[in-house]
Residue, then its C-alpha position, 0 to 999 in steps of 0.5 A: x214109828x222110829x224117825x231118827x234114822x230117816x232123812x227129813x223127806x223119808x220121815x215126812x213121807x212115812x208120816x203122811x203114808x201112815x196118816x193116809x192109812x189111818x184115814x183109810x181104816x177109819x173110812x172103811x169102819x165108817x162104811x161098814x157101820x153105814x152098811x150095817x145100818x142099811x141092813x138093819x133098816x132093811x131087816x126091820x122093813x121086811x119084818x114089818x111087811x111080813x107082819x102086815x101081810x099076816x094081818x091082812x090074811x087074818x083080817x080077811x079070815x075074820x071077815x069070812x068067819x064073821x059071815x060064816x057065823x051069821x050063816x050058821x046062826x041063821x041055820x041053827x035058828x031055823x033048825x031050832x024052829x023046825x025041831x020036833x019036841x019028841x027026840x024020836x019024832x019027825x018034823x020037816x027040816x023047814x017046819x018052822x018056815x011053813x014046812x016048805x018042801x023046797x026049803x027043807x031040801x035046801x036046808x039039808x044041802x046047807x047042813x051038808x055044806x056046813x060039814x055036819x055029821x049026818x046019821x045014816x040008816x033008820x036015823x037018816x033024814x028022809x021024806x018019811x010021810x011022802x009029802x015031798x019034804x025032807x024030814x029028820x028026827x028031833x034028836x038028829x036036828x038037835x045034833x045039827x044045832x049042837x054041831x053048829x054051835x061048836x063050829x060057831x064057838x070055834x070061829x069066834x075063838x079064832x076071831x078073838x085070837x086073830x084080833x089079839x094077834x093083829x094088835x100085837x103085830x101092829x104094836x111090833x110094826x110101830x116099834x119097828x117104825x120107831x127103830x127105823x126112824x132112829x136108825x135113819x137119823x143115825x144114818x144121816x149123821x153117819x153119812x155126814x161123817x163118811x163124807x167128812x172122812x172121805x174128804x180128809x182121806x182124799x186131801x191126805x192122798x193129794x198131799x202125799x201125791x204132791x209130796x212125792x212129786x216134789x221129791x221126785x222133782x227135787x231129785x231130778x233137779x239135783x241130778x240135772x245140776x250135777x251133769 
């Protein structure tokens, strides 16, 4: 800024305006920094919330699968106890439970509910001896046991994967919390700087306003004296 060609009042006015403009620019930059940190904190909170929701879903799934595994293991054990040693021989599906007719039909219902493949035709489970029990061939029962074993193994692997993912998510949540704490601390310092800059900017504006008023008053006084 070239002040050599200006009178004193104009030069002082230009200096004060420039100071106010610089403070305005610095204040805007500081406000942008505060807003950016607010956005960063909000983003980290959203990520952590999503991870917590995912963990809740996986934990619930693990509980359900653990219960289902216990159910399938129990069914597999009962089938193993009821399996005919002869692959083509017929035993009641509740043979290992006293060959109870009602239990044999309930066992078949459980097999269906588990989504196991059930052979049809001559190999289909049925009441072969007319004693009101649901019977199945030895190899058919073994296929049920094998299918249950595969389902159990699949769920156990899913639980293992979910557990590892939950741990990874918890680590990420902890990292996010540390980052949020650091940003919050910086945010407090930013707010203090922002308040300080705002005060300086207001002071500069007041000085400039008072200076303009004094200039106007001085000019009005000079004009009044010339009349």
